[in-house]
N, C-alpha and C positions, 0 to 999 in steps of 0.2 A: 687753799689759803690756810692761815694759821690762827691761833688764838692769842689775843692780847690780854694781859692781866694787869689790873690795877690792884696792887698788893699793899696791905697795911702790915707793917712790921715795926713795933715800938722799939725794937733793939737795933734797927738799922741806923747807921750814922745819919744825922740830920741832912735832909735834902730839900727842906722847905724852900730855899732860895731857887733851887733848880726847878721846882714845880711852878713857882711864880714866873720864872723865866719862860717856861713852856707856855703859860697862858699869854705871855707877851710876845710870843712868836719865835722864841729861840728853841731849837731842836732839843729833844730829850736825849739822855745819855745811854740808857740801856735798851737794847732791842727787845721787842715783844713784851715789855713790862714797864710799869712805873711804880716805884716803891716809895711809901711815905711813912714817917713815924707819927703822923698826925691824921687820925681817921677823919676828922672834920675837913681838913684840907683835901684829903683824897676824894671825899664825897662831893666837895665843891668842884673839883676838876672833872670828876666823872658824874656830872649832873644829869638829871633826868632829861633835860632839854637837849644836851649834847649827845646823849646816848640815843635819843629819838631821832636826832638829825643823822647820826651815823647809820641807824637802822634804815632810814629813808634812802640814804645813799647806797647802802648795800642792796636793798630790796627793789627800789624803784629805778635804780640806774639812770639818774637824771642826765640830760644832755648838757646842762649848764647850771650855773648858780641861779640864774633867773628861773629856769625850769624847776629847780629844787624849791626855791622860795614860793613859786606859784603852787606847786603840789602841796606844800605845807601851809599855805595861807599866811606866810610870814613876809616881812619886808626884806628886800634884797640886801640892804646894808647890814641888817642883823644876821642874816644867813651867811653872808660873806665873812663877817667877823668871827662867827662860831666855826665856820669851815676852816678858817685860818688856824684856829686853836687846834682843831682836830688834825690838821696837817702838821702843826708843830709838835704834836704828841706822837706823830708817826702812824696815826690810824688810817689816814687817807693820803692820796696824792692828788694834786690838781694838774690836769693835763691841758696845756694851751693848745687850742685848735682855732683854725680860721675857717669859717663857714660863710659863704656868700660875701666874702670880703670883710667880714666882721670877726674880730678875735673874741673868743670866749674861753672860760675855764670850765672843764668838765671834772667834777669830783669823782674819784674812784676809790672804793674801799680796798684796803690792803689786808684786812682780816675778815674772816667769816664768823668770828666769835669773840665776844668780850666777856671776861670774867672779873668779878670784883671779889678778891680774896681778903677777908678781914683778919685772917690769921689767928683766930681765937684758939684753935686747937694747938698751934705751935706755941702760943703764948703760955698756955697751961702747961705744956710739956717742959718749957724752959724754967718754970717756977719750981 
């Protein structure tokens, strides 16, 4: 698997709207990274709770959203909402499966590593 990068770049053309769209379930544009000109927005998208959820999907390999919610001690609606955001960011995929006549969604991580690049070195070099 690959690395996904949340990248802060104040010189990047504004993509604030694209980040808000990602949170609302619309797919991101760049493969393997999400770039923002606003560090606060970037850290809101790459929140601790979402990264913890991603880590649980990667390490626990839950069999369903219900299983993931149970392992984390969180409500299923909350986990489903956050899993949808992770899916729209391209970090995971949701696999539809039928088990014993019941349909379920199994989350699967698409990356083995997530990096948050604040770009402080590149900002200094640009000045």
